N, C-alpha and C positions, 0 to 999 in steps of 0.2 A: 506494501499499499505505499502510496505517496506520501512523503512529508510534508507537514505544514510549511518547511522552510524550502520547499522543491521550488527553482526560479525556473523552470525550463518545461515544455510539454514536446518531448519530443514524437509520442504518438500523434497527437494532435497536429504537429506541426508537417510527418509526413503524410497525414491525410489530404491537411489543405492545398501542402504541394502537389499531391498528385491530382487532385480536382484541379488546380491551377492547369493541370499540361490536355482539358479537356478529353479525359478518357472518352470511349465509347462507350456506355450499359447496355447492354440487349439481356433482355429476360429475367431483372432485378426487382420481381414486385415485392419481394423482403428486404428491399435496401430503398425505402422512397428517394427520391428525389423530387428537386421542383415544388409545385403548390404542395406537394404531400409531405413536405418532410419531419420527422420526427419531431413533438415539441422539442426534444432533450436533446436533438442535433442544434435546433435554432439556439437554444437557450446556449448550448456547447459555442458554435460561434459564431450568434448574433443574426438578427433578421436582416443588415444590412448586408452581410457577406450571401445569404441566402435567397437577397432581393438581387442583387447583383449577378448571383450567379445565372437567376431565373432569367436575367437580362441579355447575358453570353449565350444563353443556349437560345434568347429567342423567343422564350417561354410567354413572357411580359415585354411590355414596353415600356419607355422608361415614366409612364404615370400609372401603370402598375395593371394596364389591362390585357387583356390576352392578346398576346400578338402570332401565334399561332393555333393549326388544331393540337388540341389537347385533350382529345379523346379519351375516355377510361380504358387502362391497359395502352396505352398510346404506346410504350417502351416494350411491353409482353408480347408486340406482334413481329417485334424486328427480326427472333430466329425462326419465326413462322416464313416469315416474308422472304426470309435469306431459301429458306429449305424451298419452297415454291418455285421459287425463279429457278435452283439450281437443280430440283426435279424437272422441270419443263426444258432445260438445257441439257441433261442428260438424257431425257426422250431424244429431241431434238438431234442432236449429234450419237444417238445409238449405242451410248457407253453402257455397257454391262457391269458395271459395277455398283452395286446399290447405295443407296444413304442411308445413315443411321440416325434415328432420333434417342437421344439420349439425355440424361442428366436434368430429368426435369424438372421445372418449375411452376408449370400451371398446364391443365387440361387440354390446352390447345397445342402442345408439343404432341399430341396422338390425335385428338378430333378433328383439327384442321389436316389432318395427313392421312386420315383414311383414304382408303382406295390406292396409298400410293405403291411403285415399286420399292420398297422402300422396308429397311429394319426397323422394329419398333420398340425402343428397350427399354420401359417401365421400371423404375424399382421395385420391388413387392409392395411396398406402404401405396404408391401411387397405383399399382393396379389395384389394389383392394377399393382405393377411392375409387376409380373409374368403375369398377364395379358396382359400385352401391351408389351410383350417382345417376342423374335423371338425363346428361347428356343422351342426346339421340346418337342414336351408331348408325350413320348415313356415309356416305361418301365426299368428301370436299377437299381433296388435293387439287381440284381445278377451279373451286372459286377463288377466284382472288381477293385479297388484301383490301381493306378499303382504300383507295389512291389516296385519301389525303393523310391516312396514316402513311405509307410509302412517302409521300411528299414531304412532309416534316421531317420524317428519318433521316432521308438523305439530304434535305437544306438544313440539318442542324449537328448531322453525327457524321464525320469520317470516315471511321470505323464502319460504321453500315454502308457506305457509298463503295467502300473498298469491298467489303464482303457480297453488296449487294447487284453490282454493277459485272455486268460479262468480262468487260475488260480493267474491271478495278483493281486486279493485281496483277502483276508479273510473277512471272516464274518464280524469279529468283528472290522475291519479296513475300512470298508466301513462308517461309521458314522463319520470318522474322517478324510477321503480321503477331500482334499483341494475342489475340486469341489462340493464335495456332502454340504460339509460346506456352500460355499456359495450361492449354488442355494439355501437351507434352510435361508440362511441369507436374499437374495433378497425377498423369498416370506412372510417370518415373516416381514419384513420391508414393505412390499404392504401391509399387512393385519394391521397394525399398522397404515399405512397411511390411508387406506379405514376409517377404525377406527375414525380416526382425522376429516377425512372431516366429516363424518357421525352426528360425535359431533357438528359442526362445523356449519353443515345445521340446527341442531336442536337449537342452539342457538340464529343463529341470527332470528331478526323479521321476523315472520310469519311462522317459522320452527314449526316444531310438536314437542309438549311438551314428 
């Protein structure tokens, strides 16, 4: 726990510095930004900072009026829009490799992709939610995402534009693209965790040598 004499805030400083880089945040309903910012976050960084962030992203203008389309769950559609666009391109070019939908954050990563030539891999907890939900099971892969949502994301999130547009990334840029790096980091970390678990189990009494 921090001491009352502490005069620095390294974690908060790092978060503010990261925010200043204007990162693309896709599919993050549990980490709200913009007008939905948590009251505790507002208290931490101040309403002025939150307001300035809204203006920088084009969510509100200098007078605080809505400056762009901010329909419910606008950011949650980003991953769905990229998937649908990519699925369309794969069919167009005849690619045989199926797409994969995983790391679920909302039901649309399943419901909006029904009918796709893809692998839908929800964790057990999400599968149970889907089974218990009232979401109609019907083909939606060819249903377009609201053009207002796509227009807003393209206008205000460079990483979305790079992921969404067919020529948004060059082959050389793909390996250094932030979502690619983060995905690789997560998978490498999971492999390391599994390796550590196996070593621990073997080291325990009764474990295999």
